[in-house]
C-alpha positions in Angstrom: -0.2 -0.2 -0.2 1.2 3.6 -0.7 2.3 5.5 2.1 1.6 9.1 0.8 -1.5 10.5 2.1 -2.8 12.2 -1.3 -3.0 9.2 -2.2 -6.8 7.3 -1.2 -6.9 3.8 -1.6 -10.4 2.3 -1.5 -10.5 -0.3 1.4 -12.1 -2.7 -2.3 -8.5 -2.7 -3.6 -7.6 -5.3 -1.2 -9.8 -7.7 -1.9 -8.8 -7.4 -5.6 -5.2 -7.5 -5.4 -5.8 -10.9 -3.0 -7.7 -12.0 -6.1 -5.5 -11.4 -8.3 -2.6 -12.7 -6.6 -5.1 -16.2 -6.3 -5.0 -15.7 -10.2 -1.2 -15.9 -10.1 -0.5 -19.2 -8.1 -2.7 -21.0 -10.6 -1.5 -19.6 -13.7 2.3 -20.4 -12.7 1.2 -24.3 -10.4 -0.4 -25.0 -14.2 2.5 -23.6 -15.7 4.7 -26.4 -17.4 8.8 -26.3 -18.3 7.6 -25.3 -21.9 5.9 -22.3 -20.4 8.5 -21.3 -18.4 12.0 -22.9 -19.2 13.6 -21.3 -22.6 15.9 -24.5 -22.8 13.0 -26.7 -22.9 10.9 -25.0 -25.4 13.2 -24.8 -27.9 13.6 -28.7 -27.6 10.5 -29.0 -27.8 9.7 -26.9 -30.7 12.7 -28.7 -32.3 10.6 -31.6 -32.0 7.7 -30.5 -33.0 9.6 -29.4 -36.3 10.5 -32.4 -37.2 7.3 -34.0 -36.2 5.3 -31.0 -38.8 8.6 -32.3 -41.6 7.2 -36.1 -41.3 4.0 -35.3 -41.4 3.6 -33.6 -44.3 5.3 -36.3 -46.0 1.5 -37.7 -46.2 -0.9 -37.1 -49.0 -3.5 -38.5 -51.0 -1.3 -41.0 -52.8 0.3 -42.2 -49.8 -0.3 -46.3 -49.1 -1.1 -47.9 -45.8 2.8 -48.8 -45.8 3.9 -46.0 -46.2 1.3 -44.0 -43.2 1.9 -46.7 -40.9 6.0 -45.8 -41.3 5.5 -42.1 -41.0 3.2 -42.8 -38.0 5.7 -44.7 -36.5 8.5 -42.0 -37.2 5.9 -39.6 -35.9 6.0 -41.5 -32.3 9.3 -41.5 -32.0 9.3 -38.0 -31.6 6.5 -37.6 -29.3 8.0 -40.2 -26.9 11.4 -37.4 -27.0 8.8 -35.1 -26.3 7.5 -36.8 -23.4 10.5 -37.7 -21.6 11.5 -33.7 -22.2 8.9 -32.5 -20.1 5.4 -35.2 -19.6 3.5 -32.2 -18.5 3.5 -30.9 -22.0 2.7 -33.6 -23.9 -0.6 -33.9 -21.9 -1.7 -30.7 -22.7 -0.8 -31.5 -26.7 -1.6 -35.3 -27.4 -5.1 -36.4 -28.9 
């Protein structure tokens, strides 16, 4: 609180300040390392890009065997993501 008597601070401000503190705490508890750690984000972003490059090989002329091989490669990438950050993996899995 401001100690300067020229400023009026409503008694309702304390409740607002408390609600903002609770909201901030809830956000930090729900965040993953992907959202807070740059090194982890960089690793996962590289893996997601790799998965994108793998998946773009699928088109309407792709045979079922090729699709199976591509999906196996993609699954390996997702396992690497799961090893790095399981909480983020839980958020992105379908």
